[in-house]
C-alpha positions in Angstrom: 77.0 -60.7 11.1 75.4 -63.9 12.4 76.2 -64.8 16.0 77.6 -68.2 16.7 76.1 -70.4 19.4 77.1 -74.0 20.2 75.5 -77.1 18.8 74.7 -78.2 22.4 72.8 -75.0 23.1 70.6 -75.4 20.0 69.8 -79.0 20.7 68.9 -78.2 24.3 66.6 -75.5 23.1 64.9 -77.7 20.5 64.6 -80.6 22.9 61.7 -78.8 24.6 59.7 -79.4 21.4 58.8 -82.8 22.9 57.0 -81.0 25.7 54.2 -78.5 25.4 54.9 -75.2 23.7 57.6 -73.1 25.3 58.3 -69.4 24.9 62.0 -68.5 24.4 63.9 -65.2 24.1 67.3 -64.0 23.3 68.4 -66.8 21.0 70.0 -65.9 17.7 70.4 -68.5 14.9 73.9 -69.9 14.9 76.2 -71.9 12.7 78.3 -74.9 13.3 80.8 -76.6 11.0 81.3 -74.4 7.9 80.5 -70.8 8.6 77.7 -69.3 6.6 78.6 -66.2 4.6 77.3 -63.1 6.4 75.5 -60.4 4.4 74.9 -56.8 5.4 72.1 -56.4 2.9 70.2 -58.5 0.3 72.7 -60.3 -1.9 71.5 -62.1 -5.0 72.6 -63.2 -8.4 71.0 -62.6 -11.8 70.2 -65.2 -14.4 70.1 -64.2 -18.1 68.2 -66.9 -19.9 69.1 -65.4 -23.3 72.8 -65.6 -22.5 72.5 -68.7 -20.5 74.6 -67.2 -17.7 74.4 -66.5 -14.0 76.0 -63.3 -12.6 77.2 -62.6 -9.1 77.8 -59.2 -7.4 81.5 -58.5 -7.2 81.2 -57.9 -3.4 80.4 -61.5 -3.0 83.8 -62.3 -4.4 85.5 -59.9 -2.1 83.5 -60.8 1.1 83.0 -64.5 0.5 86.1 -65.7 -1.4 88.4 -63.1 0.2 89.5 -61.8 -3.2 90.4 -58.1 -3.5 88.2 -56.2 -5.9 89.2 -53.0 -7.5 86.9 -50.7 -9.7 88.1 -48.0 -12.0 85.1 -45.8 -12.9 86.7 -44.0 -15.8 87.6 -47.1 -17.7 84.8 -49.3 -16.1 87.6 -51.8 -15.3 87.2 -54.5 -12.6 90.3 -56.1 -11.1 89.8 -59.2 -9.0 92.9 -60.4 -7.2 93.3 -63.5 -5.0 96.8 -64.5 -4.2 98.8 -64.6 -7.4 95.6 -64.8 -9.5 94.4 -61.7 -11.2 91.2 -61.3 -13.3 90.5 -58.1 -15.3 87.1 -57.4 -16.8 85.3 -54.4 -18.2 81.7 -53.6 -17.7 79.8 -54.0 -21.1 82.7 -55.9 -22.8 82.8 -59.6 -23.6 86.5 -59.8 -23.0 88.5 -60.6 -19.9 92.1 -61.1 -18.9 93.3 -63.8 -16.6 96.9 -63.3 -15.5 97.3 -61.0 -18.5 96.0 -63.5 -21.0 92.8 -62.6 -23.0 89.7 -64.7 -22.4 86.5 -64.4 -24.5 83.3 -64.1 -22.6 79.8 -65.1 -23.8 78.3 -62.4 -21.7 79.6 -59.1 -20.5 79.6 -57.7 -16.9 77.1 -55.0 -16.1 75.9 -52.7 -13.4 72.4 -52.6 -11.9 71.1 -50.5 -9.0 74.7 -49.4 -8.3 75.9 -53.0 -8.1 78.4 -54.5 -10.6 77.7 -58.1 -11.6 80.2 -60.5 -13.2 79.7 -63.9 -14.8 79.8 -66.4 -12.0 81.3 -69.3 -14.0 84.5 -67.5 -14.9 85.0 -66.1 -11.4 84.3 -69.5 -9.7 86.7 -71.4 -12.0 89.5 -68.9 -11.5 89.0 -68.4 -7.8 88.5 -72.0 -6.9 84.9 -71.7 -5.8 82.7 -74.8 -5.5 79.2 -74.4 -7.1 76.1 -76.4 -6.9 72.7 -75.4 -8.2 69.6 -76.0 -6.0 66.5 -76.0 -8.1 64.2 -76.3 -5.2 65.2 -72.8 -3.9 66.5 -71.3 -7.1 69.8 -70.6 -5.5 73.5 -71.3 -6.1 75.3 -73.0 -3.3 78.8 -71.6 -3.2 81.7 -73.0 -1.2 85.2 -71.5 -0.5 87.3 -73.2 2.1 85.4 -73.3 5.3 82.8 -70.8 4.1 79.5 -71.5 2.3 76.4 -69.6 1.2 73.2 -70.1 -0.7 72.9 -67.2 -3.2 69.4 -66.5 -4.5 69.2 -66.1 -8.3 66.5 -64.1 -10.0 65.8 -63.2 -13.6 67.5 -60.1 -14.8 65.0 -57.3 -15.1 62.3 -58.8 -12.9 62.6 -56.3 -10.0 60.2 -53.4 -10.2 59.5 -50.2 -8.3 56.3 -51.9 -7.0 57.5 -54.7 -4.8 54.1 -55.8 -3.5 51.1 -56.4 -5.8 47.6 -57.4 -5.0 45.1 -59.0 -7.4 41.8 -60.9 -7.2 41.6 -63.9 -9.6 39.0 -66.6 -10.4 40.2 -70.2 -10.7 38.3 -73.2 -12.0 39.4 -76.3 -10.0 37.4 -79.4 -9.5 34.7 -78.0 -11.8 33.9 -75.1 -9.4 34.9 -71.4 -9.7 36.8 -70.2 -6.7 37.9 -66.5 -6.3 41.2 -65.9 -4.5 42.8 -62.8 -3.1 46.5 -62.8 -3.9 49.4 -60.7 -2.7 52.7 -61.2 -4.5 55.9 -60.0 -2.9 59.4 -59.5 -4.5 61.5 -61.0 -1.8 64.8 -59.8 -3.3 63.5 -56.2 -3.6 65.7 -54.1 -1.2 62.6 -52.3 0.1 60.9 -55.5 1.3 61.3 -57.2 4.7 59.4 -60.0 6.4 58.5 -60.6 10.1 56.5 -63.0 12.1 54.6 -61.5 15.0 52.4 -62.5 17.9 49.2 -60.7 18.9 50.0 -57.8 21.3 53.7 -58.9 21.1 53.2 -61.9 23.4 52.5 -65.6 23.2 48.9 -66.7 24.0 47.2 -63.5 23.2 44.8 -62.8 20.3 44.2 -59.7 18.3 42.6 -58.4 15.1 44.9 -59.2 12.2 44.7 -55.5 11.1 45.9 -54.4 14.5 48.8 -56.8 14.5 49.8 -55.4 11.1 49.4 -51.7 12.3 51.3 -52.2 15.5 54.3 -53.6 13.5 54.2 -51.2 10.6 53.3 -53.9 8.0 52.1 -53.2 4.5 50.5 -56.7 4.2 49.7 -59.5 6.6 48.3 -63.0 6.6 47.3 -65.2 9.5 49.9 -67.9 10.1 50.3 -70.6 12.8 47.4 -72.7 14.3 46.4 -71.9 17.8 43.8 -73.0 20.4 41.0 -70.7 19.2 38.2 -72.6 21.0 39.5 -72.6 24.6 37.7 -70.3 27.1 41.0 -69.7 28.9 42.7 -66.3 28.4 45.9 -68.1 27.2 45.4 -69.4 23.7 48.4 -71.6 22.9 49.9 -71.6 19.4 50.7 -74.9 17.9 54.0 -74.4 16.0 57.4 -72.8 15.8 57.6 -69.0 15.5 60.9 -67.3 14.8 61.2 -63.5 14.5 64.3 -61.5 13.8 66.5 -64.5 14.3 65.0 -65.2 17.8 63.1 -68.4 18.6 59.9 -66.9 20.1 58.0 -70.2 20.5 58.8 -73.9 20.3 56.0 -76.5 19.9 57.5 -79.2 17.7 57.4 -83.0 17.7 55.4 -83.1 14.5 56.4 -83.0 10.8 54.1 -80.1 10.0 55.7 -77.8 7.4 57.6 -74.7 8.4 57.9 -71.6 6.2 61.3 -70.1 6.9 63.5 -67.4 5.4 67.1 -66.5 6.2 68.8 -63.1 6.7 69.0 -62.7 2.9 65.3 -63.5 2.5 66.0 -66.8 0.8 62.7 -68.6 1.6 62.3 -72.4 2.1 59.6 -74.8 3.2 61.1 -77.2 5.7 59.6 -80.4 7.2 59.0 -79.8 10.9 61.3 -82.6 12.0 64.1 -81.1 10.0 63.6 -77.5 11.2 66.0 -77.8 14.1 68.9 -78.7 11.8 68.0 -75.8 9.5 67.9 -73.4 12.4 71.2 -74.6 13.7 72.7 -74.2 10.2 71.9 -70.5 10.3 69.1 -70.7 7.6 66.4 -69.2 9.8 65.9 -65.5 10.4 62.1 -65.9 10.6 59.6 -68.8 10.5 56.1 -69.9 11.0 54.9 -73.5 11.2 51.5 -74.6 9.9 51.0 -77.1 7.0 50.2 -79.3 5.4 52.6 -79.0 2.4 50.7 -78.3 -0.8 53.3 -78.1 -3.6 56.9 -79.4 -3.8 59.0 -78.3 -6.8 55.9 -77.4 -8.8 54.0 -80.7 -8.2 51.1 -81.6 -5.9 52.6 -82.9 -2.6 49.7 -83.2 -0.1 50.9 -85.3 2.8 48.5 -84.1 5.5 48.3 -87.4 7.4 52.0 -87.9 7.4 52.4 -84.4 8.9 50.2 -85.4 11.8 46.8 -83.9 10.7 43.8 -85.9 11.8 40.8 -83.4 11.7 38.5 -84.4 8.9 37.6 -80.8 8.4 41.2 -80.0 7.6 41.8 -83.1 5.5 38.6 -83.2 3.4 36.3 -80.3 4.2 35.6 -77.2 2.2 36.6 -74.1 4.2 38.1 -70.7 4.1 41.8 -71.3 3.4 45.0 -69.3 3.7 48.2 -70.4 2.0 51.7 -69.2 1.3 53.8 -70.0 -1.7 57.3 -69.3 -3.1 57.9 -68.9 -6.9 60.9 -70.0 -8.8 61.9 -66.3 -9.1 61.9 -65.6 -5.3 58.5 -64.1 -5.1 56.2 -64.8 -2.1 52.6 -65.5 -2.7 50.0 -64.8 0.1 46.6 -66.2 -0.8 43.2 -66.6 0.7 40.1 -68.4 -0.8 36.7 -69.3 0.5 35.1 -72.8 0.3 38.1 -74.8 -1.0 39.4 -78.3 -0.2 43.2 -78.7 0.4 43.5 -80.3 -3.0 41.7 -77.4 -4.7 43.9 -75.0 -2.7 47.0 -76.8 -4.0 45.7 -76.5 -7.6 45.0 -72.8 -7.1 48.5 -72.1 -5.7 50.1 -73.9 -8.6 48.1 -71.8 -11.1 48.9 -68.6 -9.1 52.6 -69.3 -9.9 53.8 -71.0 -6.7 56.7 -73.6 -7.0 56.6 -74.5 -3.3 53.4 -73.9 -1.2 51.9 -74.8 2.1 48.6 -74.3 3.9 48.2 -71.9 6.9 45.6 -71.8 9.6 42.2 -71.5 8.0 38.5 -71.4 8.8 37.5 -68.3 10.8 41.2 -67.4 11.2 41.7 -66.9 7.5 42.5 -63.3 6.8 44.6 -61.1 4.4 45.4 -57.4 5.0 46.9 -55.1 2.4 47.7 -51.4 2.5 45.5 -50.4 5.4 42.4 -52.6 4.7 41.2 -56.2 4.7 40.8 -58.0 1.4 39.8 -61.1 3.4 38.4 -60.3 6.8 39.0 -63.0 9.5 36.0 -64.2 11.4 37.9 -64.0 14.7 40.9 -62.5 16.4 44.2 -64.4 15.6 47.2 -65.5 17.6 50.0 -64.5 15.1 50.7 -63.4 11.6 53.3 -63.3 8.9 54.0 -59.6 8.0 55.3 -57.9 4.9 57.0 -54.5 5.4 57.9 -52.0 2.7 60.2 -49.1 3.3 
């Protein structure tokens, strides 16, 4: 259950973004206005392109719309009751009853991984739910009274028993062959979780990427937020937001540099830096790292490095070791590293690798990717922080 904290508290916290970076502890993401629907585990819908339907777990209807759901295992009957409204469906059958009257279905309810799914359209219409599709995040925004939630929707049959996959692939972009190391993560897989971590669990420290991964029990890790790598001081300040387990660990805003964020349901988003405070306040952030610039938006090239505040010509135009993160339209996370690429080439590689949204991470000697106990891209220096993938 998400904790609620006041709007004034959040705004006070984020106001420090106008100053130098500040470490914070003990702050959980809150909600104001309409309450976000709480989830105890990953909750997602299925799309069935062949049937042209979206399915929702029946527990969403019970927990979110406050309908009572009954299940009779012997007859595979599902009863959904809200007030005087009663809907009866049977798993595997294209026929339903609404208040005792038969209704023909284009697609039948089904069970998957011990979860029963029903057609969302019928349930929404009969229970008075408001629906709006968000193509940018491949999610269905659902409203019921004062409650709202963003339900991730994935293709039926796309989850596998191998939630994290690694491959090396050669891309031809700008007339040059570039070889990328790629990790693909099924965000909706119940075995997967993400985390953002600082070196040695504290701000300003640096550590081998492999050690950060090992200390936190991660299966895969990629370097994340920029930091002051060239100072001779012991404290090497990071340059962007970092949120871990719902707690704001570091605030250094004031720029529009892109933030990769995910909520408690692992619905991932790329958020402009100046809009991150509102997203955090709305309860959309369980974890986050800020870096940038943005590479892809809705499947199209979206480089806006200067607008995000980048001035270094090496970042803007140079060829360098690069790290990037992407989100596919089917809720998969792409972690990618490549040597000797420009930002434009990196954007092209991310698109061809399957990303629908993508952003650049810290690069150069910081660029590193760790998978299953070893480096596939070894960083040239210790790093300040990392985005981690854990598999249970």
